[in-house]
N, C-alpha and C positions, 0 to 999 in steps of 0.2 A: 298419909300417902307415902308409899315407899319410894325412895330415891332410885332413879335408874342408874345402874352402874355405868361408869365412864366407858365410852366406846374405845376399845383398844384395837389398833391396827396390827395385824399380823401378816407376816409373809409379804405377798405382792403389794398389799395396800400401803404398808410402811415404806417400801422401796419406792413406790410411785410418788408418795408425798415428798420424800427427800430429793427425788430426781427433779420434781417440779421446783422445789426451793432452790436447788443448785442452778437450774437453768435461769431462774429469775436473777439470782445473785451474779451469775456470769454476764448476763445481758446488761445489768446495771454497771458492773465493772467496765465492760466494753465501752458503754456510753461515756462514763466518766473519763476513762483513759483517752478516748478520741477527742473529748472536749479539752483536755489538758495538754495534748500533744500539739505543738505548733505546726501549722500547715506550711508546706514548702512555698516560699515566695516565688512570684513570677520571675522568670529569668531576666536579668538586667544586661542590656547590650552595652558593653564598655567601649567597643570600637567596631568598625566594619569596613570592609573593602569597598571603595567607590569606583576604582578603576584598576586595570591591569595593563602594564606596558611591557611587552616581551617577557611575560611571566613574573614581572616585578609588581608587587601590590602597592597601591596608594590608598591610604586609610583616611577615614574621616578626620582623625586627629592631625594628619599631615596637612589637610586642607585648612583646618582651624589654625594651625601653627603658621601657615603661609599668610593667612589673613592678618594675624597679629603682627607678624614680622614685616608686613608691607609698610608699616610706619617708618621703617628704616630705609625705604627706597626713595631717594630724592626725586626720581622720575615720576612719582605719583602725586607730586604737589598739584593741588587743585582738581584731582581726578576723583576725589571722594573715597569712600570705603571700597576696598577690593571685594568684588563679588565672589561667591563660592565657585561659580562657573569659571571665571577668569583665573582664580587661584588654582583650580585643577588644571587648567590649560597650561599654566606656568610650570606646574609640577610635572606634567607629562613631558613638556619640552626639556626640562632639566634632567628627567630620568633618561631620556633618549641621549642627551649629550654625555651624561656620566657613563652610560653603558658603552658609548662609542669610545670614550676616553680609556675605559678599562680594556676594551678590545685592542686598542692601539698601544696599550701599556705606556701611557704618557706619564712617566715618573717625574719628568722635569717640570710638570705643571703643578706639583704639590707645593703649596706655599709654606714658608717658614712661620714660626710663631711671631717673629718680629714683624713680618708683613701683616699678619692678622691684627696684631696689636696696633700697628700704625693705622690700619684702616678703621679700627674702632675709635682711636683718638680723633681721627679726621671726622668721623660721623658725629661724635660727641661735641666737637667744636663748631662744625659747619652745617650740619643738617638743620634746616629751618625749624622743624618740630623740636629738635633738641636745644637749639639756641633759645627758643621761647621758654623752655623749662629748665634752663641752666644745667644741662647735662654735663658740662665741663667739670662741675664740682661733683664730689662723691655723693653728697646728699641729693643733689639734683638728678644724678644718674639713677640712683636707687629709687627715687620717686617716679622717674620716667618708666623704669622697668615695672614697678608695681602698678602704675596706672594702666599700662598696656598689657598686663598679665604675661610679662616676659621674664626670663631668667638669664643670668650671665652665660650659662652653659649653652642655652638655646641660641643666643645671639652670636656667641663665638663660633658655634658650628655652622650657623647660617653664613657668617662672613667668610669662614674658611672655604666653604663650597663656592661662594661667589668669586673669591680671589682665584681659586683653582680653575674655575671655568673660564674666567677672563684671560688668564695666562695661556690656557689651552687654545682659546680662540685667536689670541695674538700670534702664537706660534704657528697655528695651522693655516690661518688665512692672510696674515699680514705680509708674510714673506713673499717676495716676488712682485709686490705691488709698487709701482713707481708713479709719482705725480710730476708732470712736466712743469717748468716755470710758466709756460703759457696758460696752463690750467689754473695755477695759483693767481696769476694776474687777472684772468677772466673772472674768477670768483670775487676778487677784490672790487673790480669795477661793476660787475653785473649783479652781484648778490649782496656784498657788504655795504657799499656806499649808499644804495637806495634805502637802507634801513635807518639812516641818520636824517633827522629833520633839518630844515634850513636853519643855520645859525649854530648848530651843534658842532662841537669839536670832533673832527674826523681824524682818526689815527693814520699815520703815514703807512705806506705800503711796507717799508722795511720793518716797521714796528710789529706788524701783524702777519707777515708772510709765513713765518714758521708755524703760527697757530692755524693759518688757513690750510697749509699743507697737511697738518694733523687732522683737521676736519675732513678734508677730501679723502685722506687715507681711511679715516673711520667710516666714511660713507661707502667706500668701496668694500671695506670689510663687512659692513652691514648687509650689502647686497649678496656677497658670497655666502655669508653665514645664513641669511634668511633662506636662500635657495637650498643650502645643504640641510638645514633643519627641516625644511618642507619635504625634501626627499626622504629623510629619516622617518617622518610621520607617515609618508605613503608606504614605505617599505616595512615599517614596524607593525607588530601585532598589538593594536591598541583597542581595548574594550572598556567602555564606560558603563558601569553597572548601575549608576544612579541616573534615571531618565531626566531628572531636573538639571543635570550638569552636562548633557550631551551637546548643547549648542552654546559654546562660550561666547561672551560678548567681545567682539574684536575691537581693538583700539587702533587709532591712527598712529603709525610709527613716527616717533619723534624725529627720526632722521630725515623725514620729508620736509621738516621745517628748517629754513636756513638758520644756521648757528652764527652767533656773533663772536668773532675772535676777541679774546680778552675776558670773556665771561668764564666763570669757573665751572660751567657745566661739564660733566664727564659723559659724553655720549658713548654708548657701547652697543654692540649688535643686539638687534631686537627692539630698537626704539629707545625707550627710556633705559636707564642704567639697569641692565639685566632684565628688561621687561618680558622677554620671552622665556626666561628661566629663573 
């Protein structure tokens, strides 16, 4: 039986076969390349704006820092963890105050490094949370910062802003306020004495009169400051972009509670020490 000669492709047939082979190879290469090429990852949100105060943005990271730093606020003793809503409310108040300070160009309110260092030493020695963790020592302070996810730079910046705002408030609202001797004496008899139980040692009027005057001055400053800050909020352009933070939890101002002269509490405008800012 005679063998059939091999079929040879000529012209168009040969071209068609090579074209088919090329298409198959190209398709395979495309599939392999697509499989080996890493697909772009979904975008990661590093930070976002949660509120805008007169064109000044407040970020999620600002709120988180405020919550961590609240451990340094002696006025929060017994109040539990600072909520995100309350933290944002404090940041809004602080932004309004600092904007007003810049508008008034209050250079005298800028604290020195010595003042900031003194405030830090005071906190490390006297803040209850710090006393429990022995913050007065270098090792104890480092452990405290690590436990609360804080850094020395963040703490120093926080304290500098607080001292600056406190000095501004003192300069702006305390001048011109006078307390009469009759008011001091009335506070001693009507507010201080009833706080002592029968048999307890009662301090004499002369011993606590200066402290009473300081308390009454601070209460007057509190009222003026609260009214001023309330007006700033009404007049300012404040937009909260996170619906979960639109209604902050209001706290009862500490200034409404009678203070005991001789106690080491440092009342400042806004309730607790810097509670509104």
